[in-house]
C-alpha positions in Angstrom: -184.0 -56.0 61.5 -180.9 -53.9 62.1 -181.6 -51.9 59.0 -185.2 -51.3 60.2 -184.1 -50.2 63.7 -181.4 -47.9 62.4 -183.4 -46.7 59.4 -180.3 -47.6 57.3 -180.8 -50.0 54.3 -177.2 -51.1 54.1 -177.6 -54.1 56.4 -180.7 -55.3 54.6 -179.0 -54.9 51.2 -176.0 -57.0 52.3 -178.3 -59.7 53.8 -180.4 -59.9 50.6 -177.2 -60.2 48.5 -176.1 -63.1 50.7 -179.5 -64.8 50.4 -179.5 -64.4 46.6 -176.0 -65.8 46.4 -176.9 -68.9 48.4 -180.1 -69.4 46.4 -178.3 -69.1 43.1 -176.0 -72.0 44.1 -178.8 -74.6 44.6 -178.4 -77.9 42.8 -179.3 -77.6 39.1 -180.9 -81.0 39.0 -182.9 -81.0 42.3 -183.2 -77.3 43.1 -182.1 -78.0 46.6 -179.3 -76.4 48.8 -176.4 -78.3 50.3 -175.7 -78.2 54.0 -172.2 -76.8 54.0 -170.7 -74.1 51.8 -167.1 -73.2 51.2 -167.1 -69.5 51.9 -164.0 -68.9 49.7 -165.0 -70.8 46.6 -168.8 -70.9 46.8 -168.8 -74.6 46.3 -170.9 -77.0 48.3 -168.9 -79.2 50.6 -171.9 -81.0 51.9 -174.5 -82.2 49.4 -177.2 -83.3 52.0 -180.3 -81.3 52.0 -183.3 -81.2 54.4 -184.8 -79.2 57.2 -182.4 -80.2 59.9 -179.5 -78.3 61.5 -177.5 -76.2 59.1 -180.4 -75.5 56.7 -183.3 -74.6 58.9 -181.9 -71.1 59.6 -181.9 -70.3 55.9 -185.5 -71.1 55.5 -186.4 -69.4 58.8 -184.8 -66.1 57.5 -186.6 -66.5 54.1 -189.9 -66.8 56.0 -189.1 -63.7 58.1 -188.4 -61.7 54.9 -191.8 -62.8 53.4 -193.6 -61.9 56.6 -191.9 -58.6 56.9 -192.8 -57.7 53.3 -196.4 -58.9 53.8 -196.7 -56.7 56.9 -195.4 -53.7 54.9 -197.8 -54.4 52.1 -200.7 -54.8 54.6 -199.9 -51.5 56.2 -199.7 -49.7 52.8 -202.8 -51.2 51.1 -205.1 -52.6 53.7 -204.8 -50.5 56.8 -207.4 -48.1 55.4 -210.0 -50.9 55.3 -210.0 -51.4 59.1 
């Protein structure tokens, strides 16, 4: 949102890099994320997964990115229909 408001992609790029980094560290067997990450090593300290505190924000931000992209696509391709 900060990138959008300031018309500066640097904040969005850093946020996307962080999201990609977290996603790439999901468990290779289950595909799930842990609930606590060591910021120095990138290793999971907590292996519990779910939608409770600690993980719900990650999914909330992913949903916001999807909705933002959908809104942009709608404006670009569908606005002329209405």
